[in-house]
C-alpha positions as CSV (number, residue, x, y, z in Angstrom):
1,X,29.3,-10.5,21.4
2,X,26.9,-8.6,23.6
3,X,23.4,-9.7,24.5
4,X,20.5,-7.4,25.4
5,X,18.3,-9.0,28.0
6,X,14.8,-7.5,28.0
7,X,12.8,-7.2,31.2
8,X,9.9,-9.5,32.1
9,X,9.0,-10.3,28.6
10,X,7.8,-13.8,27.6
11,X,9.1,-14.9,24.3
12,X,8.3,-17.5,21.7
13,X,10.9,-19.9,20.5
14,X,12.3,-17.9,17.6
15,X,15.9,-16.9,16.9
16,X,16.7,-13.3,16.2
17,X,13.5,-11.8,17.7
18,X,13.3,-8.1,18.5
19,X,13.4,-7.2,22.2
20,X,10.4,-5.4,23.6
21,X,10.9,-3.9,27.1
22,X,8.2,-3.7,29.8
23,X,8.2,-2.6,33.4
24,X,11.7,-3.2,34.6
25,X,12.2,-4.2,38.2
26,X,14.5,-1.8,39.9
27,X,16.9,-3.6,42.3
28,X,18.6,-1.0,44.5
29,X,19.5,-1.2,48.2
30,X,18.5,1.3,50.7
31,X,22.0,3.0,50.7
32,X,21.6,3.7,46.9
33,X,24.2,1.0,46.0
34,X,23.1,-2.0,44.0
35,X,24.7,-5.1,45.6
36,X,25.5,-7.7,42.9
37,X,26.7,-11.1,44.0
38,X,28.6,-13.4,41.6
39,X,27.8,-16.8,42.9
40,X,30.3,-19.1,41.2
41,X,31.0,-22.8,41.2
42,X,34.6,-23.7,42.2
43,X,37.4,-23.8,39.7
44,X,36.9,-22.1,36.4
45,X,33.7,-20.2,37.2
46,X,35.3,-18.7,40.3
47,X,38.4,-17.7,38.4
48,X,36.3,-15.9,35.8
49,X,34.2,-14.2,38.5
50,X,37.2,-13.0,40.4
51,X,38.8,-11.5,37.3
52,X,35.5,-10.0,36.2
53,X,34.9,-8.4,39.6
54,X,38.0,-6.2,39.3
55,X,36.4,-4.0,36.6
56,X,32.7,-4.9,36.7
57,X,31.6,-2.2,39.2
58,X,33.0,0.7,37.2
59,X,31.8,-0.8,33.9
60,X,28.2,-1.2,35.3
61,X,28.3,2.4,36.7
62,X,29.4,3.8,33.4
63,X,26.8,1.9,31.4
64,X,23.9,2.4,33.7
65,X,24.2,6.2,33.9
66,X,22.3,8.4,36.4
67,X,25.1,8.1,38.9
68,X,24.1,4.7,40.1
69,X,26.7,2.7,42.0
70,X,27.3,-1.0,42.1
71,X,29.0,-3.2,44.7
72,X,30.2,-6.6,43.3
73,X,30.9,-9.5,45.6
74,X,32.3,-12.9,44.5
75,X,31.1,-16.0,46.4
76,X,32.6,-19.4,45.5
77,X,30.5,-22.4,46.5
78,X,29.3,-25.6,44.7
79,X,25.7,-24.5,44.3
80,X,25.1,-27.0,41.5
81,X,26.1,-29.9,43.8
82,X,23.8,-32.9,43.4
83,X,21.6,-31.5,40.6
84,X,21.5,-30.2,37.1
85,X,17.8,-29.2,37.1
86,X,17.5,-25.4,36.3
87,X,14.4,-24.7,38.4
88,X,16.1,-26.4,41.4
89,X,19.2,-24.3,40.9
90,X,17.2,-21.1,40.6
91,X,15.5,-21.9,43.9
92,X,18.9,-22.4,45.5
93,X,20.1,-19.1,44.1
94,X,16.9,-17.3,45.3
95,X,17.3,-18.7,48.8
96,X,21.0,-17.7,48.9
97,X,20.2,-14.2,47.8
98,X,17.4,-13.8,50.4
99,X,19.7,-15.0,53.1
100,X,22.5,-12.5,52.3
101,X,20.1,-9.7,51.3
102,X,21.7,-9.2,47.9
103,X,20.0,-7.1,45.3
104,X,21.0,-9.1,42.3
105,X,22.5,-12.6,42.1
106,X,24.3,-13.9,39.0
107,X,25.3,-17.5,39.2
108,X,28.0,-19.0,37.1
109,X,28.5,-22.7,36.4
110,X,30.7,-24.7,34.0
111,X,28.1,-27.5,33.7
112,X,26.0,-27.6,30.5
113,X,22.3,-27.1,31.5
114,X,19.3,-28.4,29.5
115,X,15.6,-27.6,29.3
116,X,13.2,-29.7,27.4
117,X,16.0,-31.1,25.1
118,X,17.4,-27.6,24.5
119,X,20.7,-26.3,25.7
120,X,20.2,-23.5,28.3
121,X,22.4,-20.5,28.1
122,X,20.8,-18.0,30.6
123,X,17.9,-18.2,33.0
124,X,16.5,-14.9,34.3
125,X,14.1,-14.0,37.1
126,X,13.5,-10.2,37.0
127,X,11.2,-10.2,40.0
128,X,13.8,-11.4,42.3
129,X,16.9,-10.2,40.4
130,X,18.3,-13.6,39.6
131,X,20.4,-14.9,36.6
132,X,21.9,-18.3,36.0
133,X,24.6,-18.5,33.3
134,X,25.9,-21.7,31.9
135,X,29.5,-21.0,30.7
136,X,29.7,-23.8,28.1
137,X,27.0,-22.0,26.1
138,X,29.4,-19.2,25.5
139,X,31.8,-21.4,23.5
140,X,35.4,-22.1,24.0
141,X,37.1,-18.9,22.8
142,X,37.2,-15.5,24.5
143,X,35.3,-17.0,27.4
144,X,36.3,-14.2,29.9
145,X,35.1,-11.4,27.6
146,X,31.9,-13.2,26.6
147,X,31.1,-14.0,30.2
148,X,31.7,-10.4,31.3
149,X,29.4,-9.1,28.6
150,X,26.7,-11.6,29.4
151,X,26.8,-10.7,33.1
152,X,26.8,-7.0,32.3
153,X,23.7,-7.3,30.1
154,X,21.9,-9.5,32.7
155,X,22.6,-7.1,35.6
156,X,21.8,-3.9,33.6
157,X,18.6,-5.6,32.3
158,X,17.4,-6.1,35.9
159,X,18.7,-2.9,37.5
160,X,17.9,0.0,35.2
161,X,18.2,2.4,33.4
162,X,14.7,3.8,33.1
163,X,12.9,6.5,31.1
164,X,9.3,7.6,31.6
165,X,7.4,8.1,28.4
166,X,4.4,10.3,27.8
167,X,2.2,7.2,27.8
168,X,2.2,4.2,30.0
169,X,4.5,3.1,32.8
170,X,8.3,3.5,32.9
171,X,10.1,1.7,30.1
172,X,13.6,0.6,29.9
173,X,16.1,2.0,27.4
174,X,17.6,-0.6,25.0
175,X,21.2,-1.2,25.8
176,X,23.8,-0.5,23.1
177,X,25.2,-3.3,21.0
178,X,23.6,-6.0,19.0
179,X,20.5,-7.7,20.1
180,X,20.4,-11.4,21.1
181,X,22.9,-13.2,18.9
182,X,22.6,-16.9,18.2
183,X,20.4,-17.3,21.3
184,X,16.7,-18.1,21.2
185,X,14.5,-16.5,23.9
186,X,12.1,-19.0,25.5
187,X,9.1,-18.9,27.7
188,X,9.2,-21.3,30.6
189,X,6.5,-23.9,30.2
190,X,5.9,-25.9,33.4
191,X,4.4,-24.4,36.5
192,X,7.5,-25.0,38.6
193,X,9.6,-23.3,36.0
194,X,7.4,-20.2,35.9
195,X,7.9,-19.8,39.6
196,X,11.7,-19.7,39.2
197,X,12.3,-17.8,36.0
198,X,10.4,-15.6,33.6
199,X,12.8,-15.6,30.7
200,X,15.5,-17.9,29.4
201,X,17.8,-18.1,26.5
202,X,18.8,-21.3,24.8
203,X,21.3,-22.2,22.0
204,X,19.9,-24.3,19.2
205,X,20.9,-25.8,15.9
206,X,24.3,-27.2,14.8
207,X,26.2,-24.0,15.6
208,X,24.7,-24.0,19.0
209,X,25.6,-27.6,19.6
210,X,29.2,-26.9,18.5
211,X,29.4,-23.8,20.8
212,X,28.3,-25.8,23.8
213,X,30.6,-28.7,22.9
214,X,33.5,-26.2,22.6
215,X,32.6,-24.7,26.0
216,X,32.5,-28.1,27.7
217,X,35.9,-29.0,26.3
218,X,37.3,-25.6,27.4
219,X,35.9,-26.2,30.9
220,X,37.6,-29.6,31.1
221,X,41.0,-27.9,30.2
222,X,42.4,-30.8,28.0
223,X,45.9,-29.4,28.2
224,X,46.0,-30.7,31.9
225,X,45.8,-34.3,30.6
226,X,49.5,-34.5,29.8
227,X,50.9,-33.7,33.3
228,X,48.0,-35.4,34.9
229,X,49.0,-38.8,33.5
230,X,52.5,-39.0,34.8
231,X,52.9,-42.8,34.5
232,X,51.6,-42.9,30.9
233,X,53.9,-40.0,30.1
234,X,56.9,-41.8,31.7
235,X,56.1,-44.9,29.7
236,X,55.9,-42.9,26.4
237,X,59.2,-41.1,27.0
238,X,61.0,-44.4,27.9
239,X,59.5,-46.0,24.7
240,X,60.6,-43.1,22.6
241,X,64.1,-43.0,24.1
242,X,64.7,-46.7,23.3
243,X,63.1,-46.6,19.9
244,X,65.3,-43.7,18.8
245,X,68.5,-45.7,19.1
246,X,67.0,-48.9,17.6
247,X,68.3,-49.7,14.1
248,X,65.2,-51.6,13.2
249,X,63.1,-48.4,13.9
250,X,65.6,-46.5,11.8
251,X,65.0,-48.8,8.8
252,X,61.3,-48.7,9.2
253,X,61.2,-44.9,9.5
254,X,63.4,-44.5,6.4
255,X,61.2,-46.8,4.3
256,X,57.8,-45.3,5.3
257,X,56.2,-42.8,3.0
258,X,54.4,-39.7,4.2
259,X,50.8,-41.3,3.9
260,X,51.9,-44.2,6.0
261,X,53.4,-42.0,8.6
262,X,50.1,-40.1,8.7
263,X,48.2,-43.4,9.1
264,X,50.6,-44.4,11.9
265,X,50.0,-41.0,13.6
266,X,46.2,-41.3,13.4
267,X,46.2,-45.0,14.5
268,X,48.4,-44.4,17.5
269,X,46.4,-41.4,18.7
270,X,43.1,-43.3,18.2
271,X,44.5,-46.2,20.2
272,X,45.5,-43.9,23.1
273,X,42.1,-42.2,23.1
274,X,40.2,-45.5,23.0
275,X,42.4,-47.0,25.7
276,X,42.0,-44.1,28.1
277,X,38.2,-43.9,27.6
278,X,37.6,-47.6,28.0
279,X,40.2,-48.3,30.7
280,X,39.0,-45.4,32.9
281,X,35.3,-46.0,32.1
282,X,34.9,-42.4,30.7
283,X,32.0,-43.3,28.3
284,X,28.7,-41.9,29.5
285,X,25.8,-44.4,29.6
286,X,22.4,-43.0,30.5
287,X,19.9,-45.2,32.4
288,X,17.1,-43.0,31.0
289,X,16.0,-44.0,27.5
290,X,14.3,-40.7,26.7
291,X,15.4,-38.7,23.6
292,X,16.5,-35.9,25.8
293,X,18.7,-38.2,27.9
294,X,20.2,-39.8,24.8
295,X,20.9,-36.3,23.3
296,X,22.6,-35.3,26.6
297,X,24.7,-38.5,26.6
298,X,25.9,-37.9,23.1
299,X,26.9,-34.4,24.1
300,X,28.9,-35.6,27.1
301,X,30.6,-38.4,25.1
302,X,31.5,-36.0,22.3
303,X,33.1,-33.7,24.9
304,X,35.0,-36.6,26.4
305,X,36.4,-37.7,23.0
306,X,37.3,-34.1,22.2
307,X,38.9,-33.5,25.6
308,X,41.0,-36.7,25.6
309,X,41.8,-36.2,21.9
310,X,43.2,-32.7,22.4
311,X,45.2,-33.9,25.4
312,X,46.6,-36.8,23.5
313,X,47.4,-34.6,20.5
314,X,49.3,-32.2,22.7
315,X,51.2,-35.2,24.2
316,X,52.0,-36.5,20.7
317,X,53.5,-33.2,19.6
318,X,55.5,-32.9,22.8
319,X,56.9,-36.4,22.2
320,X,57.8,-35.6,18.7
321,X,59.8,-32.6,19.7
322,X,61.5,-34.4,22.6
323,X,62.4,-37.3,20.3
324,X,63.8,-35.0,17.7
325,X,66.0,-33.2,20.2
326,X,67.1,-36.6,21.6
327,X,67.9,-37.9,18.1
328,X,70.0,-34.7,17.3
329,X,72.0,-35.4,20.5
330,X,72.5,-39.2,20.3
331,X,72.6,-40.3,16.7
332,X,75.7,-40.7,14.6
333,X,75.4,-40.0,11.0
334,X,77.9,-42.7,9.9
335,X,76.3,-45.4,12.0
336,X,72.8,-44.4,10.7
337,X,74.0,-44.4,7.1
338,X,75.6,-47.8,7.4
339,X,72.5,-49.3,8.8
340,X,69.9,-47.7,6.6
341,X,72.0,-46.8,3.5
342,X,70.5,-43.3,3.8
343,X,72.5,-40.2,4.8
344,X,71.3,-38.6,8.0
345,X,69.9,-35.2,7.0
346,X,67.3,-32.9,8.5
347,X,64.5,-34.8,6.7
348,X,65.7,-38.1,8.3
349,X,65.7,-36.6,11.7
350,X,62.2,-35.3,11.3
351,X,60.9,-38.6,9.8
352,X,62.5,-40.6,12.6
353,X,61.1,-38.3,15.4
354,X,57.6,-38.5,13.7
355,X,57.6,-42.3,13.6
356,X,59.0,-42.7,17.1
357,X,56.3,-40.4,18.4
358,X,53.7,-42.8,17.1
359,X,55.5,-45.8,18.7
360,X,55.9,-43.9,22.0
361,X,52.2,-43.0,22.0
362,X,51.2,-46.6,21.9
363,X,53.7,-47.3,24.7
364,X,52.0,-44.4,26.6
365,X,48.7,-46.1,26.1
366,X,50.0,-49.2,27.8
367,X,51.5,-47.2,30.6
368,X,48.2,-45.4,31.2
369,X,46.9,-48.8,32.5
370,X,49.1,-48.1,35.6
371,X,47.1,-45.0,36.3
372,X,44.1,-45.1,38.6
373,X,40.7,-44.3,37.2
374,X,40.4,-41.4,39.6
375,X,43.7,-39.9,38.3
376,X,42.6,-40.1,34.7
377,X,39.2,-38.5,35.5
378,X,40.9,-35.8,37.5
379,X,43.1,-35.1,34.5
380,X,40.3,-35.2,31.9
381,X,37.4,-33.4,33.6
382,X,36.6,-30.2,35.5
383,X,35.7,-30.5,39.2
384,X,32.0,-30.0,38.5
385,X,32.1,-32.8,35.8
386,X,33.9,-35.1,38.1
387,X,31.3,-34.6,40.8
388,X,28.5,-35.2,38.2
389,X,30.1,-38.5,37.2
390,X,30.7,-39.6,40.8
391,X,27.0,-39.0,41.4
392,X,25.9,-41.0,38.4
393,X,28.2,-43.8,39.3
394,X,26.8,-43.9,42.9
395,X,23.3,-43.9,41.5
396,X,24.2,-46.8,39.2
397,X,25.8,-48.8,42.0
398,X,22.7,-48.3,44.2
């Protein structure tokens, strides 16, 4: 997906509008090299920016034409620390760019940003050569490619190329590729917002909500939940090892039908998710009763449930595989048949491993009570999200 960012054009809130270009602001240093700074939050945004910077100068040079050169720098710092307000972030970016004398600054964050109840994707200030990109708005798949395309379009939209028509001032050439896709261009409304950006793109509708949600879950890296909860995992493995050699469990597994095994799976995963969220106080409660605050709280809580759910599901599948291997090694077919009156075949191995995984998951939920709240939050959230929740907790305590 490629986005074409027009220059200094104020838009109405309509999806799929046609881009008109006016008076591009040329950002070029005195040496003829456009200095582009990728200002990235720590963790995932920095990793994406560093990988992007390897090929971005050449790609920008090829796409801009006219022999223009680009110098791309990556700066990793927590520029979103203490705030989620887009105008405040844009002012920070502006001050940082002035201090370093950069031509264009593109800031990357893995925090979801909001503006008047809408989910912000990109904030642009063409006069000062500034762009703020919220990575969750790009969705959870092909994040590196989508982020690189968004950055390319933003930089090229603020730094050329130009053509001079027979009438009027210089106008920009439309960039190749599809126009704005699934993003609604928006005109900043309040005075303080007009001072910091002249164009922004937001995601809207159910598909936009799902994209941001997927991006938030991707930023939290749910697969880190399993190794991050070492005590819960140890409890689950111990429970599974004991249950695998228990004759009562053999009889229960042999007597359960597939629908009941599915119910046991869903129930054990739900117990684990609920226990982790409640025990570690992961549920977001907003002190503000405004509709925008409630909408934001629902989004954060949905991302929490999805993040923890994916992590627990990965844990469940891992337990099932480990229990199956353990059963292959330890079980005796004659003993099993004498206790259950059922021969031990491949189906019985699979059924037993499946049922034991459900039992072990419940044991893991109990074991997670030994984990500290900080350990669970560290396993479930990105660094930016952890800092945001720390700040909310501190404000609540005050």
